[in-house]
Structures are given as structure tokens and as C-alpha cells.
C-alpha positions as CSV (number, residue, x, y, z in Angstrom):
1,X,-9.8,-10.8,2.8
2,X,-6.3,-10.3,1.4
3,X,-5.5,-14.0,1.5
4,X,-8.9,-14.8,-0.2
5,X,-7.8,-12.5,-3.0
6,X,-4.5,-14.3,-3.3
7,X,-2.5,-11.4,-1.8
8,X,0.1,-12.5,0.7
9,X,2.0,-9.9,2.7
10,X,5.7,-10.2,3.3
11,X,5.6,-8.7,6.7
12,X,3.8,-6.3,9.1
13,X,5.7,-3.5,10.7
14,X,5.3,-0.3,12.6
15,X,4.5,2.6,10.4
16,X,7.0,5.5,10.4
17,X,4.0,7.8,10.8
18,X,2.5,6.0,13.7
19,X,0.3,2.9,13.1
20,X,0.9,-0.3,11.2
21,X,2.1,-1.1,7.7
22,X,1.4,-4.3,5.8
23,X,4.2,-4.7,3.3
24,X,4.1,-6.6,0.1
25,X,7.2,-7.6,-2.0
26,X,9.8,-5.3,-0.4
27,X,12.7,-6.6,-2.6
28,X,10.7,-7.0,-5.8
29,X,10.5,-4.5,-8.7
30,X,6.8,-3.7,-7.9
31,X,5.9,-3.1,-4.3
32,X,3.0,-2.1,-2.1
33,X,2.2,-1.1,1.4
34,X,-1.2,-0.9,3.1
35,X,-0.8,1.6,5.9
36,X,-3.3,2.2,8.7
37,X,-2.3,5.2,10.9
38,X,-3.3,5.8,14.5
39,X,-5.4,8.8,13.4
40,X,-7.7,6.4,11.5
41,X,-6.3,7.5,8.1
42,X,-5.5,4.5,5.8
43,X,-4.1,4.2,2.3
44,X,-2.4,1.9,-0.1
45,X,1.0,3.0,-1.5
46,X,1.9,1.4,-4.9
47,X,5.5,2.0,-6.0
48,X,8.4,0.5,-7.9
49,X,12.2,0.7,-8.0
50,X,12.0,3.2,-10.9
51,X,10.5,5.8,-8.5
52,X,6.9,5.6,-9.8
53,X,4.3,5.8,-7.0
54,X,0.6,6.1,-6.6
55,X,-1.4,6.4,-3.4
56,X,-4.9,5.1,-3.0
57,X,-6.8,6.6,-0.1
58,X,-9.0,4.1,1.8
59,X,-12.3,5.3,3.4
60,X,-13.0,5.3,7.1
61,X,-12.8,1.9,8.9
62,X,-16.5,1.2,8.8
63,X,-16.4,1.0,5.0
64,X,-12.8,-0.1,4.5
65,X,-13.4,-3.9,4.0
66,X,-16.0,-3.4,1.3
67,X,-14.2,-0.8,-0.8
68,X,-10.5,-1.8,-0.6
69,X,-9.1,-1.6,-4.2
70,X,-7.8,-5.2,-4.2
71,X,-7.8,-5.4,-8.0
72,X,-5.4,-2.5,-8.3
73,X,-3.2,-3.9,-5.5
74,X,-3.1,-7.3,-7.3
75,X,-2.2,-5.7,-10.6
76,X,0.7,-3.8,-9.0
77,X,2.1,-6.9,-7.3
78,X,1.8,-8.9,-10.5
79,X,4.0,-6.4,-12.4
80,X,1.9,-3.5,-13.5
81,X,3.7,-0.2,-13.2
82,X,2.7,2.2,-10.5
83,X,1.4,5.3,-12.2
84,X,1.8,8.7,-10.5
85,X,-1.5,10.6,-10.7
86,X,-3.2,13.6,-9.2
87,X,-4.1,11.7,-6.0
88,X,-2.2,12.6,-2.8
89,X,1.3,11.2,-3.0
90,X,3.0,10.3,0.2
91,X,6.7,9.5,-0.6
92,X,7.5,9.4,3.1
93,X,5.2,6.3,3.5
94,X,7.9,4.1,1.9
95,X,10.0,4.8,5.0
96,X,7.7,2.4,6.8
97,X,9.8,-0.4,5.4
98,X,13.1,1.5,5.4
99,X,13.3,2.0,1.6
């Protein structure tokens, strides 16, 4: 589904929180990580080098493929700024790639 949307990950790594992290553009200005934890929690972390971040929660695995916010992920990777909002922020998720 990610490839069909034109989104190519840079690498896949173990999550610092237990699970797997799909990492996009780790050296670029605008970055993203899709993280799926061993406890079934999943989210997309959008962030940039300026310290802006936004976390998008993903629903349970049965619904995940149909509701993944690919448009927002694509906007981030194409240079839109990550905007911090009232959603749950998880700054420790960036440690999944050693940032």
C-alpha cells in the first residue's frame, strides 16, 4: 500500500519501545516513522529538524489498512512542516532511529 502511494521507506528497524519502525527520510529536513508496537498500538510520527512533531494514531490492526493517513504522510515527506497539535505527542518515538 505504501509503494502504491509512492511512499518508499528508507529502512525498517526495531522500535525502541518494542515492535517495528518503518523509517522515511532519516537524513532529510522532513521525516516520518510508522511504528507498530508489540502491544498492538500503532502510530505515525511526523517530525522535522526544527523540532516540530505530530503524532497520528492508527486504529487497531483490523482497520489499519483502510484508514492509514497516507495523504498526510506524503505531504510531510514532500516538505510540508510537521505541526504540533493537541494529539498525543511521543517524542521518544524518534529514538527508534537514533535521532
